[in-house]
Biopython code that builds the backbone (N, CA, C, O; Angstrom):
import numpy as np
from Bio.PDB.StructureBuilder import StructureBuilder

atoms = [
    (1, "MET", "N", (-11.194, 14.711, 5.748)),
    (1, "MET", "CA", (-11.144, 13.358, 6.261)),
    (1, "MET", "C", (-9.856, 13.174, 7.056)),
    (1, "MET", "O", (-8.772, 13.497, 6.572)),
    (2, "HIS", "N", (-9.973, 12.662, 8.258)),
    (2, "HIS", "CA", (-8.802, 12.359, 9.081)),
    (2, "HIS", "C", (-8.781, 10.857, 9.329)),
    (2, "HIS", "O", (-9.798, 10.271, 9.703)),
    (3, "LEU", "N", (-7.625, 10.234, 9.122)),
    (3, "LEU", "CA", (-7.504, 8.794, 9.319)),
    (3, "LEU", "C", (-6.499, 8.469, 10.417)),
    (3, "LEU", "O", (-5.383, 8.988, 10.428)),
    (4, "THR", "N", (-6.901, 7.619, 11.320)),
    (4, "THR", "CA", (-5.964, 7.039, 12.281)),
    (4, "THR", "C", (-5.280, 5.868, 11.576)),
    (4, "THR", "O", (-5.657, 5.515, 10.458)),
    (5, "ASP", "N", (-4.282, 5.266, 12.217)),
    (5, "ASP", "CA", (-3.649, 4.086, 11.635)),
    (5, "ASP", "C", (-4.673, 2.970, 11.411)),
    (5, "ASP", "O", (-4.670, 2.321, 10.365)),
    (6, "ALA", "N", (-5.533, 2.756, 12.379)),
    (6, "ALA", "CA", (-6.557, 1.711, 12.253)),
    (6, "ALA", "C", (-7.532, 2.035, 11.122)),
    (6, "ALA", "O", (-7.933, 1.146, 10.370)),
    (7, "GLY", "N", (-7.907, 3.288, 11.006)),
    (7, "GLY", "CA", (-8.802, 3.712, 9.929)),
    (7, "GLY", "C", (-8.150, 3.568, 8.563)),
    (7, "GLY", "O", (-8.801, 3.184, 7.591)),
    (8, "PHE", "N", (-6.854, 3.878, 8.494)),
    (8, "PHE", "CA", (-6.110, 3.736, 7.249)),
    (8, "PHE", "C", (-6.101, 2.266, 6.825)),
    (8, "PHE", "O", (-6.386, 1.950, 5.670)),
    (9, "LEU", "N", (-5.771, 1.364, 7.767)),
    (9, "LEU", "CA", (-5.736, -0.066, 7.452)),
    (9, "LEU", "C", (-7.098, -0.581, 7.000)),
    (9, "LEU", "O", (-7.184, -1.356, 6.048)),
    (10, "LYS", "N", (-8.141, -0.163, 7.664)),
    (10, "LYS", "CA", (-9.494, -0.601, 7.300)),
    (10, "LYS", "C", (-9.828, -0.168, 5.878)),
    (10, "LYS", "O", (-10.329, -0.963, 5.082)),
    (11, "LYS", "N", (-9.553, 1.073, 5.565)),
    (11, "LYS", "CA", (-9.833, 1.612, 4.237)),
    (11, "LYS", "C", (-8.954, 0.924, 3.187)),
    (11, "LYS", "O", (-9.439, 0.556, 2.118)),
    (12, "LEU", "N", (-7.668, 0.752, 3.490)),
    (12, "LEU", "CA", (-6.743, 0.114, 2.561)),
    (12, "LEU", "C", (-7.178, -1.316, 2.259)),
    (12, "LEU", "O", (-7.193, -1.727, 1.099)),
    (13, "ARG", "N", (-7.527, -2.064, 3.275)),
    (13, "ARG", "CA", (-7.941, -3.458, 3.073)),
    (13, "ARG", "C", (-9.205, -3.545, 2.231)),
    (13, "ARG", "O", (-9.338, -4.449, 1.406)),
    (14, "ALA", "N", (-10.124, -2.624, 2.430)),
    (14, "ALA", "CA", (-11.345, -2.602, 1.616)),
    (14, "ALA", "C", (-10.998, -2.315, 0.148)),
    (14, "ALA", "O", (-11.544, -2.948, -0.756)),
    (15, "ILE", "N", (-10.105, -1.376, -0.081)),
    (15, "ILE", "CA", (-9.696, -1.042, -1.448)),
    (15, "ILE", "C", (-8.969, -2.221, -2.085)),
    (15, "ILE", "O", (-9.232, -2.557, -3.239)),
    (16, "ALA", "N", (-8.054, -2.857, -1.345)),
    (16, "ALA", "CA", (-7.200, -3.922, -1.885)),
    (16, "ALA", "C", (-7.962, -5.213, -2.183)),
    (16, "ALA", "O", (-7.418, -6.113, -2.824)),
    (17, "LYS", "N", (-9.206, -5.317, -1.731)),
    (17, "LYS", "CA", (-10.012, -6.489, -2.096)),
    (17, "LYS", "C", (-10.193, -6.570, -3.604)),
    (17, "LYS", "O", (-10.332, -7.657, -4.163)),
    (18, "ASP", "N", (-10.191, -5.420, -4.254)),
    (18, "ASP", "CA", (-10.331, -5.341, -5.713)),
    (18, "ASP", "C", (-8.988, -4.919, -6.296)),
    (18, "ASP", "O", (-8.615, -3.749, -6.213)),
    (19, "SER", "N", (-8.262, -5.862, -6.882)),
    (19, "SER", "CA", (-6.910, -5.567, -7.391)),
    (19, "SER", "C", (-6.919, -4.488, -8.476)),
    (19, "SER", "O", (-5.884, -3.875, -8.734)),
    (20, "LEU", "N", (-8.056, -4.246, -9.109)),
    (20, "LEU", "CA", (-8.143, -3.188, -10.125)),
    (20, "LEU", "C", (-8.073, -1.798, -9.497)),
    (20, "LEU", "O", (-7.851, -0.809, -10.195)),
    (21, "ARG", "N", (-8.262, -1.725, -8.183)),
    (21, "ARG", "CA", (-8.186, -0.449, -7.477)),
    (21, "ARG", "C", (-6.810, -0.215, -6.861)),
    (21, "ARG", "O", (-6.613, 0.739, -6.109)),
    (22, "VAL", "N", (-5.853, -1.100, -7.186)),
    (22, "VAL", "CA", (-4.475, -0.967, -6.711)),
    (22, "VAL", "C", (-3.591, -0.610, -7.900)),
    (22, "VAL", "O", (-3.558, -1.333, -8.896)),
    (23, "VAL", "N", (-2.877, 0.504, -7.792)),
    (23, "VAL", "CA", (-2.026, 0.992, -8.869)),
    (23, "VAL", "C", (-0.569, 0.925, -8.414)),
    (23, "VAL", "O", (-0.224, 1.399, -7.331)),
    (24, "LEU", "N", (0.281, 0.330, -9.253)),
    (24, "LEU", "CA", (1.721, 0.279, -8.974)),
    (24, "LEU", "C", (2.410, 1.376, -9.776)),
    (24, "LEU", "O", (2.264, 1.438, -10.997)),
    (25, "THR", "N", (3.155, 2.235, -9.102)),
    (25, "THR", "CA", (3.922, 3.246, -9.824)),
    (25, "THR", "C", (5.088, 2.559, -10.543)),
    (25, "THR", "O", (5.449, 1.428, -10.220)),
    (26, "ASN", "N", (5.665, 3.251, -11.511)),
    (26, "ASN", "CA", (6.843, 2.716, -12.200)),
    (26, "ASN", "C", (7.964, 2.433, -11.209)),
    (26, "ASN", "O", (8.648, 1.413, -11.303)),
    (27, "HIS", "N", (8.144, 3.343, -10.261)),
    (27, "HIS", "CA", (9.185, 3.169, -9.242)),
    (27, "HIS", "C", (8.956, 1.887, -8.449)),
    (27, "HIS", "O", (9.896, 1.127, -8.216)),
    (28, "ALA", "N", (7.708, 1.641, -8.031)),
    (28, "ALA", "CA", (7.393, 0.440, -7.264)),
    (28, "ALA", "C", (7.674, -0.815, -8.092)),
    (28, "ALA", "O", (8.231, -1.785, -7.578)),
    (29, "THR", "N", (7.295, -0.801, -9.356)),
    (29, "THR", "CA", (7.538, -1.947, -10.233)),
    (29, "THR", "C", (9.027, -2.221, -10.382)),
    (29, "THR", "O", (9.452, -3.376, -10.357)),
    (30, "GLN", "N", (9.821, -1.167, -10.538)),
    (30, "GLN", "CA", (11.275, -1.336, -10.635)),
    (30, "GLN", "C", (11.849, -1.934, -9.352)),
    (30, "GLN", "O", (12.697, -2.824, -9.405)),
    (31, "ARG", "N", (11.392, -1.450, -8.214)),
    (31, "ARG", "CA", (11.885, -1.947, -6.928)),
    (31, "ARG", "C", (11.461, -3.403, -6.705)),
    (31, "ARG", "O", (12.211, -4.186, -6.123)),
    (32, "MET", "N", (10.278, -3.756, -7.160)),
    (32, "MET", "CA", (9.822, -5.137, -7.042)),
    (32, "MET", "C", (10.752, -6.066, -7.824)),
    (32, "MET", "O", (11.150, -7.118, -7.323)),
    (33, "LYS", "N", (11.090, -5.680, -9.033)),
    (33, "LYS", "CA", (11.997, -6.490, -9.854)),
    (33, "LYS", "C", (13.368, -6.601, -9.191)),
    (33, "LYS", "O", (13.939, -7.687, -9.094)),
    (34, "LYS", "N", (13.886, -5.458, -8.737)),
    (34, "LYS", "CA", (15.208, -5.430, -8.118)),
    (34, "LYS", "C", (15.265, -6.299, -6.860)),
    (34, "LYS", "O", (16.270, -6.960, -6.601)),
    (35, "ARG", "N", (14.189, -6.293, -6.089)),
    (35, "ARG", "CA", (14.170, -7.001, -4.806)),
    (35, "ARG", "C", (13.501, -8.371, -4.888)),
    (35, "ARG", "O", (13.325, -9.053, -3.878)),
    (36, "ARG", "N", (13.136, -8.756, -6.098)),
    (36, "ARG", "CA", (12.496, -10.060, -6.350)),
    (36, "ARG", "C", (11.260, -10.266, -5.481)),
    (36, "ARG", "O", (11.093, -11.301, -4.835)),
    (37, "ILE", "N", (10.408, -9.261, -5.483)),
    (37, "ILE", "CA", (9.134, -9.311, -4.783)),
    (37, "ILE", "C", (8.045, -9.285, -5.850)),
    (37, "ILE", "O", (8.041, -8.425, -6.730)),
    (38, "ASN", "N", (7.124, -10.240, -5.759)),
    (38, "ASN", "CA", (6.101, -10.314, -6.804)),
    (38, "ASN", "C", (4.816, -9.592, -6.397)),
    (38, "ASN", "O", (4.657, -9.152, -5.258)),
    (39, "GLN", "N", (3.911, -9.489, -7.362)),
    (39, "GLN", "CA", (2.676, -8.742, -7.136)),
    (39, "GLN", "C", (1.801, -9.407, -6.069)),
    (39, "GLN", "O", (1.110, -8.721, -5.317)),
    (40, "ARG", "N", (1.831, -10.717, -6.004)),
    (40, "ARG", "CA", (1.046, -11.419, -4.987)),
    (40, "ARG", "C", (1.513, -11.040, -3.583)),
    (40, "ARG", "O", (0.692, -10.840, -2.688)),
    (41, "GLN", "N", (2.840, -10.939, -3.388)),
    (41, "GLN", "CA", (3.378, -10.542, -2.085)),
    (41, "GLN", "C", (2.926, -9.126, -1.729)),
    (41, "GLN", "O", (2.576, -8.847, -0.583)),
    (42, "VAL", "N", (2.937, -8.249, -2.707)),
    (42, "VAL", "CA", (2.497, -6.866, -2.475)),
    (42, "VAL", "C", (1.019, -6.839, -2.100)),
    (42, "VAL", "O", (0.634, -6.163, -1.146)),
    (43, "MET", "N", (0.198, -7.562, -2.838)),
    (43, "MET", "CA", (-1.240, -7.570, -2.556)),
    (43, "MET", "C", (-1.526, -8.163, -1.175)),
    (43, "MET", "O", (-2.385, -7.652, -0.455)),
    (44, "GLU", "N", (-0.828, -9.222, -0.796)),
    (44, "GLU", "CA", (-1.020, -9.797, 0.532)),
    (44, "GLU", "C", (-0.606, -8.813, 1.622)),
    (44, "GLU", "O", (-1.233, -8.745, 2.679)),
    (45, "CYS", "N", (0.444, -8.061, 1.359)),
    (45, "CYS", "CA", (0.881, -7.036, 2.314)),
    (45, "CYS", "C", (-0.224, -5.991, 2.486)),
    (45, "CYS", "O", (-0.530, -5.588, 3.608)),
    (46, "LEU", "N", (-0.814, -5.559, 1.384)),
    (46, "LEU", "CA", (-1.878, -4.557, 1.458)),
    (46, "LEU", "C", (-3.117, -5.109, 2.161)),
    (46, "LEU", "O", (-3.793, -4.388, 2.894)),
    (47, "ARG", "N", (-3.406, -6.370, 1.940)),
    (47, "ARG", "CA", (-4.630, -6.968, 2.484)),
    (47, "ARG", "C", (-4.503, -7.431, 3.933)),
    (47, "ARG", "O", (-5.490, -7.453, 4.667)),
    (48, "LYS", "N", (-3.269, -7.806, 4.353)),
    (48, "LYS", "CA", (-3.111, -8.412, 5.675)),
    (48, "LYS", "C", (-2.037, -7.765, 6.540)),
    (48, "LYS", "O", (-1.868, -8.139, 7.700)),
    (49, "GLY", "N", (-1.311, -6.799, 5.986)),
    (49, "GLY", "CA", (-0.186, -6.217, 6.700)),
    (49, "GLY", "C", (-0.589, -5.266, 7.813)),
    (49, "GLY", "O", (-1.765, -4.963, 8.015)),
    (50, "TRP", "N", (0.434, -4.805, 8.529)),
    (50, "TRP", "CA", (0.258, -3.895, 9.653)),
    (50, "TRP", "C", (1.095, -2.645, 9.445)),
    (50, "TRP", "O", (2.046, -2.649, 8.663)),
    (51, "ILE", "N", (0.749, -1.603, 10.128)),
    (51, "ILE", "CA", (1.441, -0.320, 10.002)),
    (51, "ILE", "C", (2.898, -0.457, 10.440)),
    (51, "ILE", "O", (3.181, -0.930, 11.541)),
    (52, "TYR", "N", (3.808, -0.044, 9.581)),
    (52, "TYR", "CA", (5.228, 0.039, 9.910)),
    (52, "TYR", "C", (5.598, 1.502, 10.152)),
    (52, "TYR", "O", (6.241, 1.826, 11.151)),
    (53, "GLU", "N", (5.192, 2.379, 9.240)),
    (53, "GLU", "CA", (5.321, 3.835, 9.426)),
    (53, "GLU", "C", (3.916, 4.406, 9.431)),
    (53, "GLU", "O", (3.114, 4.112, 8.544)),
    (54, "ARG", "N", (3.625, 5.211, 10.416)),
    (54, "ARG", "CA", (2.277, 5.734, 10.668)),
    (54, "ARG", "C", (1.663, 6.441, 9.472)),
    (54, "ARG", "O", (2.358, 6.999, 8.623)),
    (55, "ALA", "N", (0.344, 6.400, 9.435)),
    (55, "ALA", "CA", (-0.420, 7.094, 8.401)),
    (55, "ALA", "C", (-0.282, 8.602, 8.600)),
    (55, "ALA", "O", (-0.358, 9.109, 9.719)),
    (56, "HIS", "N", (-0.077, 9.305, 7.485)),
    (56, "HIS", "CA", (0.047, 10.756, 7.551)),
    (56, "HIS", "C", (-0.501, 11.368, 6.260)),
    (56, "HIS", "O", (-0.580, 10.711, 5.222)),
    (57, "LEU", "N", (-0.866, 12.611, 6.356)),
    (57, "LEU", "CA", (-1.398, 13.352, 5.216)),
    (57, "LEU", "C", (-0.241, 13.939, 4.421)),
    (57, "LEU", "O", (0.627, 14.603, 4.988)),
    (58, "THR", "N", (-0.221, 13.698, 3.104)),
    (58, "THR", "CA", (0.835, 14.233, 2.246)),
    (58, "THR", "C", (0.475, 15.634, 1.774)),
    (58, "THR", "O", (-0.659, 16.082, 1.943)),
    (59, "ILE", "N", (1.441, 16.320, 1.182)),
    (59, "ILE", "CA", (1.165, 17.670, 0.679)),
    (59, "ILE", "C", (0.200, 17.631, -0.510)),
    (59, "ILE", "O", (-0.417, 18.643, -0.842)),
    (60, "GLN", "N", (0.071, 16.467, -1.147)),
    (60, "GLN", "CA", (-0.888, 16.320, -2.247)),
    (60, "GLN", "C", (-2.316, 16.087, -1.730)),
    (60, "GLN", "O", (-3.270, 16.084, -2.508)),
    (61, "GLY", "N", (-2.451, 15.895, -0.422)),
    (61, "GLY", "CA", (-3.768, 15.688, 0.171)),
    (61, "GLY", "C", (-4.188, 14.236, 0.285)),
    (61, "GLY", "O", (-5.338, 13.947, 0.616)),
    (62, "ASP", "N", (-3.263, 13.312, 0.013)),
    (62, "ASP", "CA", (-3.542, 11.881, 0.141)),
    (62, "ASP", "C", (-3.004, 11.381, 1.484)),
    (62, "ASP", "O", (-2.090, 11.971, 2.060)),
    (63, "TRP", "N", (-3.584, 10.291, 1.968)),
    (63, "TRP", "CA", (-3.082, 9.643, 3.168)),
    (63, "TRP", "C", (-2.099, 8.571, 2.752)),
    (63, "TRP", "O", (-2.364, 7.817, 1.816)),
    (64, "LYS", "N", (-0.963, 8.492, 3.436)),
    (64, "LYS", "CA", (0.109, 7.574, 3.064)),
    (64, "LYS", "C", (0.649, 6.902, 4.325)),
    (64, "LYS", "O", (0.704, 7.507, 5.395)),
    (65, "ALA", "N", (1.050, 5.630, 4.174)),
    (65, "ALA", "CA", (1.667, 4.882, 5.269)),
    (65, "ALA", "C", (2.541, 3.794, 4.664)),
    (65, "ALA", "O", (2.453, 3.511, 3.469)),
    (66, "THR", "N", (3.378, 3.190, 5.487)),
    (66, "THR", "CA", (4.151, 2.025, 5.075)),
    (66, "THR", "C", (3.598, 0.829, 5.828)),
    (66, "THR", "O", (3.458, 0.853, 7.051)),
    (67, "ILE", "N", (3.289, -0.213, 5.079)),
    (67, "ILE", "CA", (2.687, -1.427, 5.609)),
    (67, "ILE", "C", (3.721, -2.546, 5.546)),
    (67, "ILE", "O", (4.530, -2.594, 4.620)),
    (68, "GLU", "N", (3.697, -3.440, 6.525)),
    (68, "GLU", "CA", (4.667, -4.531, 6.609)),
    (68, "GLU", "C", (3.927, -5.858, 6.774)),
    (68, "GLU", "O", (2.933, -5.949, 7.495)),
    (69, "HIS", "N", (4.443, -6.899, 6.078)),
    (69, "HIS", "CA", (3.836, -8.220, 6.195)),
    (69, "HIS", "C", (4.834, -9.287, 5.756)),
    (69, "HIS", "O", (5.439, -9.158, 4.692)),
    (70, "PRO", "N", (5.018, -10.346, 6.560)),
    (70, "PRO", "CA", (5.878, -11.451, 6.124)),
    (70, "PRO", "C", (5.117, -12.335, 5.142)),
    (70, "PRO", "O", (3.963, -12.692, 5.382)),
    (71, "TYR", "N", (5.769, -12.685, 4.036)),
    (71, "TYR", "CA", (5.123, -13.527, 3.037)),
    (71, "TYR", "C", (6.184, -14.259, 2.224)),
    (71, "TYR", "O", (7.149, -13.651, 1.759)),
    (72, "ALA", "N", (6.006, -15.545, 2.058)),
    (72, "ALA", "CA", (6.892, -16.391, 1.245)),
    (72, "ALA", "C", (8.359, -16.223, 1.649)),
    (72, "ALA", "O", (9.241, -16.165, 0.792)),
    (73, "GLY", "N", (8.610, -16.146, 2.939)),
    (73, "GLY", "CA", (9.979, -16.052, 3.428)),
    (73, "GLY", "C", (10.583, -14.665, 3.407)),
    (73, "GLY", "O", (11.724, -14.483, 3.832)),
    (74, "ASP", "N", (9.854, -13.695, 2.928)),
    (74, "ASP", "CA", (10.345, -12.315, 2.875)),
    (74, "ASP", "C", (9.499, -11.434, 3.783)),
    (74, "ASP", "O", (8.296, -11.652, 3.929)),
    (75, "LEU", "N", (10.134, -10.443, 4.390)),
    (75, "LEU", "CA", (9.401, -9.407, 5.102)),
    (75, "LEU", "C", (9.221, -8.268, 4.115)),
    (75, "LEU", "O", (10.174, -7.563, 3.783)),
    (76, "VAL", "N", (8.007, -8.098, 3.654)),
    (76, "VAL", "CA", (7.709, -7.116, 2.611)),
    (76, "VAL", "C", (7.172, -5.842, 3.252)),
    (76, "VAL", "O", (6.302, -5.888, 4.122)),
    (77, "ARG", "N", (7.700, -4.711, 2.810)),
    (77, "ARG", "CA", (7.190, -3.404, 3.232)),
    (77, "ARG", "C", (6.755, -2.637, 1.994)),
    (77, "ARG", "O", (7.469, -2.583, 0.992)),
    (78, "VAL", "N", (5.577, -2.048, 2.082)),
    (78, "VAL", "CA", (5.001, -1.334, 0.954)),
    (78, "VAL", "C", (4.599, 0.064, 1.409)),
    (78, "VAL", "O", (3.814, 0.216, 2.345)),
    (79, "ALA", "N", (5.140, 1.086, 0.741)),
    (79, "ALA", "CA", (4.681, 2.458, 0.968)),
    (79, "ALA", "C", (3.506, 2.675, 0.029)),
    (79, "ALA", "O", (3.633, 2.528, -1.187)),
    (80, "VAL", "N", (2.361, 3.026, 0.603)),
    (80, "VAL", "CA", (1.126, 3.126, -0.178)),
    (80, "VAL", "C", (0.360, 4.375, 0.217)),
    (80, "VAL", "O", (0.303, 4.753, 1.387)),
    (81, "ALA", "N", (-0.229, 5.008, -0.794)),
    (81, "ALA", "CA", (-1.064, 6.189, -0.573)),
    (81, "ALA", "C", (-2.495, 5.861, -0.974)),
    (81, "ALA", "O", (-2.724, 5.137, -1.943)),
    (82, "ILE", "N", (-3.444, 6.387, -0.237)),
    (82, "ILE", "CA", (-4.848, 6.257, -0.608)),
    (82, "ILE", "C", (-5.235, 7.544, -1.321)),
    (82, "ILE", "O", (-5.241, 8.628, -0.738)),
    (83, "GLU", "N", (-5.556, 7.390, -2.593)),
    (83, "GLU", "CA", (-5.908, 8.536, -3.436)),
    (83, "GLU", "C", (-7.424, 8.571, -3.600)),
    (83, "GLU", "O", (-8.032, 7.608, -4.067)),
    (84, "ARG", "N", (-8.013, 9.673, -3.218)),
    (84, "ARG", "CA", (-9.472, 9.814, -3.308)),
    (84, "ARG", "C", (-9.871, 10.170, -4.735)),
    (84, "ARG", "O", (-9.303, 11.072, -5.351)),
    (85, "ARG", "N", (-10.854, 9.448, -5.241)),
    (85, "ARG", "CA", (-11.396, 9.679, -6.581)),
    (85, "ARG", "C", (-12.911, 9.675, -6.491)),
    (85, "ARG", "O", (-13.494, 9.026, -5.622)),
    (86, "GLU", "N", (-13.540, 10.408, -7.402)),
    (86, "GLU", "CA", (-15.000, 10.442, -7.414)),
    (86, "GLU", "C", (-15.598, 9.065, -7.684)),
    (86, "GLU", "O", (-16.659, 8.731, -7.157)),
    (87, "ASP", "N", (-14.915, 8.262, -8.509)),
    (87, "ASP", "CA", (-15.424, 6.936, -8.861)),
    (87, "ASP", "C", (-14.917, 5.844, -7.926)),
    (87, "ASP", "O", (-15.071, 4.661, -8.228)),
    (88, "GLY", "N", (-14.321, 6.211, -6.806)),
    (88, "GLY", "CA", (-13.829, 5.247, -5.818)),
    (88, "GLY", "C", (-12.357, 5.463, -5.517)),
    (88, "GLY", "O", (-11.581, 5.820, -6.403)),
    (89, "ASP", "N", (-11.980, 5.248, -4.279)),
    (89, "ASP", "CA", (-10.597, 5.451, -3.855)),
    (89, "ASP", "C", (-9.668, 4.409, -4.476)),
    (89, "ASP", "O", (-10.079, 3.289, -4.777)),
    (90, "LEU", "N", (-8.399, 4.806, -4.662)),
    (90, "LEU", "CA", (-7.361, 3.928, -5.175)),
    (90, "LEU", "C", (-6.261, 3.779, -4.134)),
    (90, "LEU", "O", (-6.020, 4.682, -3.333)),
    (91, "ALA", "N", (-5.602, 2.634, -4.157)),
    (91, "ALA", "CA", (-4.388, 2.431, -3.364)),
    (91, "ALA", "C", (-3.221, 2.530, -4.347)),
    (91, "ALA", "O", (-3.093, 1.703, -5.250)),
    (92, "VAL", "N", (-2.378, 3.537, -4.169)),
    (92, "VAL", "CA", (-1.247, 3.754, -5.060)),
    (92, "VAL", "C", (0.021, 3.294, -4.353)),
    (92, "VAL", "O", (0.438, 3.886, -3.357)),
    (93, "VAL", "N", (0.633, 2.226, -4.880)),
    (93, "VAL", "CA", (1.857, 1.691, -4.292)),
    (93, "VAL", "C", (3.014, 2.551, -4.779)),
    (93, "VAL", "O", (3.315, 2.592, -5.972)),
    (94, "VAL", "N", (3.659, 3.241, -3.836)),
    (94, "VAL", "CA", (4.727, 4.188, -4.154)),
    (94, "VAL", "C", (6.067, 3.479, -4.295)),
    (94, "VAL", "O", (6.813, 3.736, -5.240)),
    (95, "THR", "N", (6.375, 2.584, -3.354)),
    (95, "THR", "CA", (7.619, 1.830, -3.420)),
    (95, "THR", "C", (7.460, 0.541, -2.619)),
    (95, "THR", "O", (6.534, 0.394, -1.822)),
    (96, "VAL", "N", (8.383, -0.386, -2.851)),
    (96, "VAL", "CA", (8.377, -1.678, -2.187)),
    (96, "VAL", "C", (9.769, -1.918, -1.602)),
    (96, "VAL", "O", (10.779, -1.709, -2.275)),
    (97, "MET", "N", (9.811, -2.357, -0.348)),
    (97, "MET", "CA", (11.082, -2.570, 0.352)),
    (97, "MET", "C", (11.104, -3.946, 0.989)),
    (97, "MET", "O", (10.068, -4.596, 1.128)),
    (98, "GLU", "N", (12.301, -4.385, 1.377)),
    (98, "GLU", "CA", (12.451, -5.618, 2.157)),
    (98, "GLU", "C", (12.808, -5.251, 3.573)),
    (98, "GLU", "O", (12.984, -6.132, 4.414)),
]
sb = StructureBuilder()
sb.init_structure("model")
sb.init_model(0)
sb.init_chain("A")
sb.init_seg("    ")
for serial, (resi, resn, name, xyz) in enumerate(atoms, 1):
    if name == "N":
        sb.init_residue(resn, " ", resi, " ")
    sb.init_atom(name, np.array(xyz, "f"), 0.0, 1.0, " ", f" {name:<3s}", serial, name[0])
structure = sb.get_structure()
């Protein structure tokens, strides 16, 4: 599977419609607390944001990009990977930035 930036966003937005398909890593949760960014801001970024760093294939075989979206007075950036699973793809939030 090869994804363009537009294809990555389309797939990510479809996945993020179901919050149960979005996984926050421990690192992302720690960064959210440190930067005072809440889960709603992260979800809105995944659902409505735009590419900040281009989609690329990782050595683990997942597609990863950084998404950016202004929300509640903050410019939120989320590094997210799309992990393919037999029971449906997941969006794995790797880290959260301002």
